[in-house]
Each structure stands twice: as structure tokens, then as C-alpha cells.
Backbone as XML, in Angstrom:
<?xml version="1.0"?>
<chain id="A" units="angstrom">
  <residue number="1" name="UNK">
    <atom name="N" x="-11.897" y="-15.489" z="-16.283"/>
    <atom name="CA" x="-11.859" y="-15.982" z="-17.284"/>
    <atom name="C" x="-10.199" y="-16.564" z="-17.750"/>
  </residue>
  <residue number="2" name="UNK">
    <atom name="N" x="-9.385" y="-15.301" z="-17.598"/>
    <atom name="CA" x="-7.735" y="-15.728" z="-17.731"/>
    <atom name="C" x="-7.395" y="-16.386" z="-16.658"/>
  </residue>
  <residue number="3" name="UNK">
    <atom name="N" x="-7.725" y="-16.117" z="-15.407"/>
    <atom name="CA" x="-7.240" y="-16.901" z="-14.581"/>
    <atom name="C" x="-6.954" y="-18.582" z="-14.349"/>
  </residue>
  <residue number="4" name="UNK">
    <atom name="N" x="-8.309" y="-18.910" z="-14.961"/>
    <atom name="CA" x="-8.686" y="-20.127" z="-15.054"/>
    <atom name="C" x="-7.534" y="-20.528" z="-16.143"/>
  </residue>
  <residue number="5" name="UNK">
    <atom name="N" x="-7.628" y="-20.186" z="-17.349"/>
    <atom name="CA" x="-6.741" y="-20.376" z="-18.393"/>
    <atom name="C" x="-5.002" y="-20.739" z="-17.671"/>
  </residue>
  <residue number="6" name="UNK">
    <atom name="N" x="-4.932" y="-19.940" z="-16.964"/>
    <atom name="CA" x="-3.860" y="-19.510" z="-16.443"/>
    <atom name="C" x="-2.977" y="-20.866" z="-15.347"/>
  </residue>
  <residue number="7" name="UNK">
    <atom name="N" x="-4.103" y="-21.357" z="-14.556"/>
    <atom name="CA" x="-4.291" y="-22.200" z="-13.559"/>
    <atom name="C" x="-4.037" y="-23.653" z="-14.582"/>
  </residue>
  <residue number="8" name="UNK">
    <atom name="N" x="-5.090" y="-23.892" z="-15.469"/>
    <atom name="CA" x="-4.968" y="-24.665" z="-16.538"/>
    <atom name="C" x="-3.688" y="-25.564" z="-17.093"/>
  </residue>
  <residue number="9" name="UNK">
    <atom name="N" x="-2.929" y="-24.218" z="-17.619"/>
    <atom name="CA" x="-1.673" y="-24.322" z="-18.116"/>
    <atom name="C" x="-0.768" y="-24.540" z="-16.936"/>
  </residue>
  <residue number="10" name="UNK">
    <atom name="N" x="-0.771" y="-23.977" z="-15.819"/>
    <atom name="CA" x="0.311" y="-24.237" z="-14.701"/>
    <atom name="C" x="0.344" y="-25.769" z="-14.342"/>
  </residue>
  <residue number="11" name="UNK">
    <atom name="N" x="-1.030" y="-26.446" z="-14.238"/>
    <atom name="CA" x="-1.493" y="-27.909" z="-13.941"/>
    <atom name="C" x="-0.919" y="-28.692" z="-14.920"/>
  </residue>
  <residue number="12" name="UNK">
    <atom name="N" x="-0.839" y="-28.445" z="-16.014"/>
    <atom name="CA" x="-0.487" y="-29.398" z="-17.340"/>
    <atom name="C" x="0.918" y="-29.017" z="-17.289"/>
  </residue>
  <residue number="13" name="UNK">
    <atom name="N" x="1.656" y="-28.303" z="-17.451"/>
    <atom name="CA" x="3.014" y="-27.940" z="-17.014"/>
    <atom name="C" x="3.396" y="-28.775" z="-16.146"/>
  </residue>
  <residue number="14" name="UNK">
    <atom name="N" x="3.109" y="-28.137" z="-14.859"/>
    <atom name="CA" x="3.335" y="-29.272" z="-13.893"/>
    <atom name="C" x="3.408" y="-30.562" z="-13.774"/>
  </residue>
  <residue number="15" name="UNK">
    <atom name="N" x="2.536" y="-31.232" z="-14.304"/>
    <atom name="CA" x="2.460" y="-32.400" z="-14.318"/>
    <atom name="C" x="3.167" y="-33.070" z="-15.514"/>
  </residue>
  <residue number="16" name="UNK">
    <atom name="N" x="3.759" y="-32.739" z="-16.459"/>
    <atom name="CA" x="4.270" y="-33.127" z="-17.697"/>
    <atom name="C" x="5.834" y="-33.240" z="-17.358"/>
  </residue>
  <residue number="17" name="UNK">
    <atom name="N" x="6.352" y="-31.632" z="-16.372"/>
    <atom name="CA" x="7.762" y="-31.750" z="-15.784"/>
    <atom name="C" x="8.227" y="-32.849" z="-14.975"/>
  </residue>
  <residue number="18" name="UNK">
    <atom name="N" x="7.022" y="-33.252" z="-14.154"/>
    <atom name="CA" x="7.116" y="-34.277" z="-13.172"/>
    <atom name="C" x="7.172" y="-36.071" z="-13.927"/>
  </residue>
  <residue number="19" name="UNK">
    <atom name="N" x="6.306" y="-35.855" z="-14.737"/>
    <atom name="CA" x="6.332" y="-37.044" z="-15.521"/>
    <atom name="C" x="7.827" y="-37.279" z="-16.445"/>
  </residue>
  <residue number="20" name="UNK">
    <atom name="N" x="8.435" y="-36.274" z="-16.551"/>
    <atom name="CA" x="9.584" y="-36.572" z="-17.292"/>
    <atom name="C" x="10.158" y="-36.612" z="-16.476"/>
  </residue>
  <residue number="21" name="UNK">
    <atom name="N" x="10.955" y="-36.588" z="-15.248"/>
    <atom name="CA" x="11.875" y="-36.487" z="-14.207"/>
    <atom name="C" x="11.661" y="-37.972" z="-13.637"/>
  </residue>
  <residue number="22" name="UNK">
    <atom name="N" x="10.379" y="-38.488" z="-13.046"/>
    <atom name="CA" x="10.468" y="-39.495" z="-12.706"/>
    <atom name="C" x="9.475" y="-40.433" z="-13.167"/>
  </residue>
  <residue number="23" name="UNK">
    <atom name="N" x="9.947" y="-41.560" z="-13.908"/>
    <atom name="CA" x="9.480" y="-42.781" z="-14.904"/>
    <atom name="C" x="9.050" y="-43.876" z="-13.276"/>
  </residue>
  <residue number="24" name="UNK">
    <atom name="N" x="7.796" y="-44.469" z="-13.213"/>
    <atom name="CA" x="7.310" y="-45.323" z="-12.441"/>
    <atom name="C" x="7.512" y="-46.584" z="-13.022"/>
  </residue>
  <residue number="25" name="UNK">
    <atom name="N" x="8.580" y="-47.315" z="-11.845"/>
    <atom name="CA" x="8.548" y="-48.386" z="-12.885"/>
    <atom name="C" x="7.607" y="-50.118" z="-12.349"/>
  </residue>
  <residue number="26" name="UNK">
    <atom name="N" x="7.441" y="-49.577" z="-11.469"/>
    <atom name="CA" x="6.020" y="-50.415" z="-10.427"/>
    <atom name="C" x="6.118" y="-50.709" z="-9.089"/>
  </residue>
  <residue number="27" name="UNK">
    <atom name="N" x="5.797" y="-51.252" z="-8.501"/>
    <atom name="CA" x="5.817" y="-51.468" z="-7.001"/>
    <atom name="C" x="6.379" y="-53.058" z="-7.045"/>
  </residue>
  <residue number="28" name="UNK">
    <atom name="N" x="6.938" y="-53.099" z="-5.630"/>
    <atom name="CA" x="7.397" y="-54.149" z="-4.932"/>
    <atom name="C" x="7.115" y="-54.279" z="-3.421"/>
  </residue>
  <residue number="29" name="UNK">
    <atom name="N" x="7.423" y="-55.351" z="-2.864"/>
    <atom name="CA" x="6.862" y="-55.340" z="-1.222"/>
    <atom name="C" x="8.088" y="-56.502" z="-0.892"/>
  </residue>
  <residue number="30" name="UNK">
    <atom name="N" x="8.195" y="-56.098" z="0.445"/>
    <atom name="CA" x="8.913" y="-56.685" z="1.362"/>
    <atom name="C" x="8.407" y="-56.920" z="2.419"/>
  </residue>
  <residue number="31" name="UNK">
    <atom name="N" x="9.416" y="-57.817" z="3.234"/>
    <atom name="CA" x="8.873" y="-57.973" z="4.811"/>
    <atom name="C" x="10.714" y="-58.163" z="5.672"/>
  </residue>
  <residue number="32" name="UNK">
    <atom name="N" x="10.113" y="-57.743" z="6.949"/>
    <atom name="CA" x="11.462" y="-57.639" z="7.238"/>
    <atom name="C" x="11.019" y="-57.853" z="9.258"/>
  </residue>
  <residue number="33" name="UNK">
    <atom name="N" x="12.255" y="-57.963" z="10.020"/>
    <atom name="CA" x="11.964" y="-58.153" z="11.274"/>
    <atom name="C" x="12.025" y="-56.603" z="12.109"/>
  </residue>
  <residue number="34" name="UNK">
    <atom name="N" x="12.485" y="-55.651" z="11.026"/>
    <atom name="CA" x="12.689" y="-53.942" z="11.676"/>
    <atom name="C" x="12.724" y="-53.295" z="10.302"/>
  </residue>
  <residue number="35" name="UNK">
    <atom name="N" x="12.456" y="-52.368" z="11.050"/>
    <atom name="CA" x="12.229" y="-51.196" z="9.577"/>
    <atom name="C" x="13.583" y="-50.823" z="9.149"/>
  </residue>
  <residue number="36" name="UNK">
    <atom name="N" x="14.805" y="-51.204" z="9.264"/>
    <atom name="CA" x="16.167" y="-50.901" z="8.472"/>
    <atom name="C" x="16.202" y="-52.277" z="7.880"/>
  </residue>
  <residue number="37" name="UNK">
    <atom name="N" x="15.516" y="-52.985" z="8.187"/>
    <atom name="CA" x="15.887" y="-54.275" z="7.452"/>
    <atom name="C" x="15.015" y="-54.226" z="6.482"/>
  </residue>
  <residue number="38" name="UNK">
    <atom name="N" x="13.698" y="-53.638" z="6.416"/>
    <atom name="CA" x="12.814" y="-54.028" z="5.676"/>
    <atom name="C" x="13.449" y="-52.698" z="4.525"/>
  </residue>
  <residue number="39" name="UNK">
    <atom name="N" x="13.876" y="-51.282" z="4.757"/>
    <atom name="CA" x="14.071" y="-50.615" z="4.456"/>
    <atom name="C" x="15.379" y="-50.857" z="3.245"/>
  </residue>
  <residue number="40" name="UNK">
    <atom name="N" x="16.336" y="-52.130" z="4.031"/>
    <atom name="CA" x="17.226" y="-52.199" z="3.137"/>
    <atom name="C" x="17.105" y="-53.498" z="2.206"/>
  </residue>
  <residue number="41" name="UNK">
    <atom name="N" x="16.218" y="-54.109" z="2.153"/>
    <atom name="CA" x="15.130" y="-54.958" z="1.544"/>
    <atom name="C" x="15.028" y="-54.135" z="0.029"/>
  </residue>
  <residue number="42" name="UNK">
    <atom name="N" x="14.117" y="-52.645" z="0.781"/>
    <atom name="CA" x="14.078" y="-52.330" z="-0.598"/>
    <atom name="C" x="14.570" y="-51.731" z="-1.424"/>
  </residue>
  <residue number="43" name="UNK">
    <atom name="N" x="15.981" y="-51.101" z="-0.799"/>
    <atom name="CA" x="16.999" y="-50.964" z="-1.606"/>
    <atom name="C" x="17.786" y="-51.831" z="-2.360"/>
  </residue>
  <residue number="44" name="UNK">
    <atom name="N" x="17.934" y="-53.253" z="-2.058"/>
    <atom name="CA" x="18.199" y="-54.089" z="-2.960"/>
    <atom name="C" x="17.448" y="-54.361" z="-4.223"/>
  </residue>
  <residue number="45" name="UNK">
    <atom name="N" x="16.510" y="-54.585" z="-3.678"/>
    <atom name="CA" x="15.572" y="-54.519" z="-4.488"/>
    <atom name="C" x="15.357" y="-53.775" z="-5.665"/>
  </residue>
  <residue number="46" name="UNK">
    <atom name="N" x="15.225" y="-52.137" z="-5.435"/>
    <atom name="CA" x="15.538" y="-50.779" z="-6.325"/>
    <atom name="C" x="16.582" y="-50.944" z="-7.110"/>
  </residue>
  <residue number="47" name="UNK">
    <atom name="N" x="17.935" y="-51.729" z="-6.424"/>
    <atom name="CA" x="19.155" y="-51.628" z="-7.286"/>
    <atom name="C" x="19.049" y="-52.956" z="-8.337"/>
  </residue>
  <residue number="48" name="UNK">
    <atom name="N" x="18.785" y="-53.977" z="-7.474"/>
    <atom name="CA" x="18.256" y="-54.912" z="-8.843"/>
    <atom name="C" x="17.100" y="-55.095" z="-10.240"/>
  </residue>
  <residue number="49" name="UNK">
    <atom name="N" x="16.468" y="-53.849" z="-9.646"/>
    <atom name="CA" x="15.739" y="-53.302" z="-11.007"/>
    <atom name="C" x="15.912" y="-52.914" z="-11.892"/>
  </residue>
  <residue number="50" name="UNK">
    <atom name="N" x="17.529" y="-51.763" z="-11.405"/>
    <atom name="CA" x="17.794" y="-50.499" z="-12.347"/>
    <atom name="C" x="17.038" y="-48.983" z="-11.906"/>
  </residue>
  <residue number="51" name="UNK">
    <atom name="N" x="16.713" y="-49.153" z="-10.833"/>
    <atom name="CA" x="15.909" y="-48.160" z="-10.073"/>
    <atom name="C" x="16.763" y="-47.135" z="-9.481"/>
  </residue>
  <residue number="52" name="UNK">
    <atom name="N" x="16.436" y="-45.854" z="-9.540"/>
    <atom name="CA" x="17.630" y="-44.737" z="-8.934"/>
    <atom name="C" x="16.949" y="-44.549" z="-8.083"/>
  </residue>
  <residue number="53" name="UNK">
    <atom name="N" x="15.901" y="-44.956" z="-7.525"/>
    <atom name="CA" x="15.235" y="-44.290" z="-6.277"/>
    <atom name="C" x="13.747" y="-44.935" z="-6.023"/>
  </residue>
  <residue number="54" name="UNK">
    <atom name="N" x="13.250" y="-45.080" z="-4.907"/>
    <atom name="CA" x="12.369" y="-45.554" z="-4.414"/>
    <atom name="C" x="11.611" y="-44.926" z="-3.144"/>
  </residue>
  <residue number="55" name="UNK">
    <atom name="N" x="10.409" y="-44.770" z="-3.051"/>
    <atom name="CA" x="9.179" y="-44.124" z="-1.877"/>
    <atom name="C" x="8.637" y="-45.107" z="-1.537"/>
  </residue>
  <residue number="56" name="UNK">
    <atom name="N" x="8.911" y="-45.707" z="-0.199"/>
    <atom name="CA" x="7.950" y="-46.981" z="1.009"/>
    <atom name="C" x="6.520" y="-45.879" z="0.874"/>
  </residue>
  <residue number="57" name="UNK">
    <atom name="N" x="5.647" y="-46.452" z="0.742"/>
    <atom name="CA" x="4.081" y="-45.865" z="0.529"/>
    <atom name="C" x="3.495" y="-46.964" z="1.873"/>
  </residue>
  <residue number="58" name="UNK">
    <atom name="N" x="3.971" y="-47.756" z="1.939"/>
    <atom name="CA" x="3.327" y="-48.332" z="3.341"/>
    <atom name="C" x="4.026" y="-49.416" z="4.208"/>
  </residue>
  <residue number="59" name="UNK">
    <atom name="N" x="4.004" y="-49.276" z="5.022"/>
    <atom name="CA" x="4.835" y="-50.406" z="6.302"/>
    <atom name="C" x="4.180" y="-50.391" z="7.569"/>
  </residue>
  <residue number="60" name="UNK">
    <atom name="N" x="4.182" y="-51.690" z="7.691"/>
    <atom name="CA" x="3.378" y="-52.087" z="9.308"/>
    <atom name="C" x="3.307" y="-53.581" z="9.519"/>
  </residue>
  <residue number="61" name="UNK">
    <atom name="N" x="2.736" y="-53.651" z="11.140"/>
    <atom name="CA" x="2.997" y="-55.057" z="11.227"/>
    <atom name="C" x="3.530" y="-54.900" z="12.857"/>
  </residue>
  <residue number="62" name="UNK">
    <atom name="N" x="3.478" y="-56.076" z="13.295"/>
    <atom name="CA" x="3.640" y="-56.022" z="14.888"/>
    <atom name="C" x="5.271" y="-56.765" z="15.051"/>
  </residue>
  <residue number="63" name="UNK">
    <atom name="N" x="5.349" y="-58.002" z="15.129"/>
    <atom name="CA" x="6.828" y="-58.364" z="14.973"/>
    <atom name="C" x="7.665" y="-58.661" z="13.524"/>
  </residue>
  <residue number="64" name="UNK">
    <atom name="N" x="6.494" y="-58.608" z="12.904"/>
    <atom name="CA" x="7.141" y="-59.292" z="11.501"/>
    <atom name="C" x="6.834" y="-58.056" z="10.658"/>
  </residue>
  <residue number="65" name="UNK">
    <atom name="N" x="7.422" y="-57.123" z="9.900"/>
    <atom name="CA" x="6.915" y="-56.134" z="9.037"/>
    <atom name="C" x="6.475" y="-56.657" z="7.514"/>
  </residue>
  <residue number="66" name="UNK">
    <atom name="N" x="5.780" y="-55.897" z="7.144"/>
    <atom name="CA" x="5.789" y="-55.800" z="5.629"/>
    <atom name="C" x="5.429" y="-54.463" z="5.184"/>
  </residue>
  <residue number="67" name="UNK">
    <atom name="N" x="5.948" y="-54.409" z="3.986"/>
    <atom name="CA" x="5.572" y="-53.133" z="3.320"/>
    <atom name="C" x="5.360" y="-53.138" z="1.774"/>
  </residue>
  <residue number="68" name="UNK">
    <atom name="N" x="5.286" y="-52.047" z="1.284"/>
    <atom name="CA" x="5.298" y="-52.047" z="-0.042"/>
    <atom name="C" x="6.364" y="-50.652" z="-0.873"/>
  </residue>
  <residue number="69" name="UNK">
    <atom name="N" x="6.582" y="-50.241" z="-1.962"/>
    <atom name="CA" x="7.239" y="-49.377" z="-1.795"/>
    <atom name="C" x="7.067" y="-49.410" z="-3.530"/>
  </residue>
  <residue number="70" name="UNK">
    <atom name="N" x="7.260" y="-47.784" z="-4.085"/>
    <atom name="CA" x="7.145" y="-47.588" z="-5.630"/>
    <atom name="C" x="8.611" y="-47.550" z="-6.055"/>
  </residue>
  <residue number="71" name="UNK">
    <atom name="N" x="9.130" y="-48.026" z="-7.359"/>
    <atom name="CA" x="10.282" y="-47.828" z="-8.022"/>
    <atom name="C" x="10.313" y="-46.507" z="-8.695"/>
  </residue>
  <residue number="72" name="UNK">
    <atom name="N" x="11.358" y="-45.967" z="-8.763"/>
    <atom name="CA" x="11.773" y="-44.724" z="-9.558"/>
    <atom name="C" x="12.556" y="-44.940" z="-10.603"/>
  </residue>
  <residue number="73" name="UNK">
    <atom name="N" x="12.579" y="-44.512" z="-12.048"/>
    <atom name="CA" x="13.793" y="-44.678" z="-12.808"/>
    <atom name="C" x="14.845" y="-43.224" z="-12.812"/>
  </residue>
</chain>
């Protein structure tokens, strides 16, 4: 029983501490011809939105790439 309480407390503290460090500003989409071009578009959109970082969560395509990223404050 004590180990269950310890686990719940640890999980709660982990969630709270992560939430205080990274505020999700939303998602953005972009298109490009290369991965470098796609990433530079995400960087420009993150800077314009005032985000301190971004995480690309999806990218794909053949000759024309598209992707989605999450912006963080």
C-alpha cells in the first residue's frame, strides 16, 4: 500500500513539474521541398509566435513534404 502511495505522489510531482517548465502554445503546420526547408519554416513560425522551442511530431511526403509541430513557451 505504501508503494502505491509513493508511486502516485511521484507521478503527480512529475506531471506538475513538467507542466511548469513547458507551456504548450499549440500546433503549427508547414510544407516544404526538403527537411531543412520544413524545419526552417517551423523555426520561423515558432519565433513569430514567441515560442522558445518546438517539437516536430509528424513529417512526411514524397516530393512535397508536410509536417506538424508543437510550440512550447
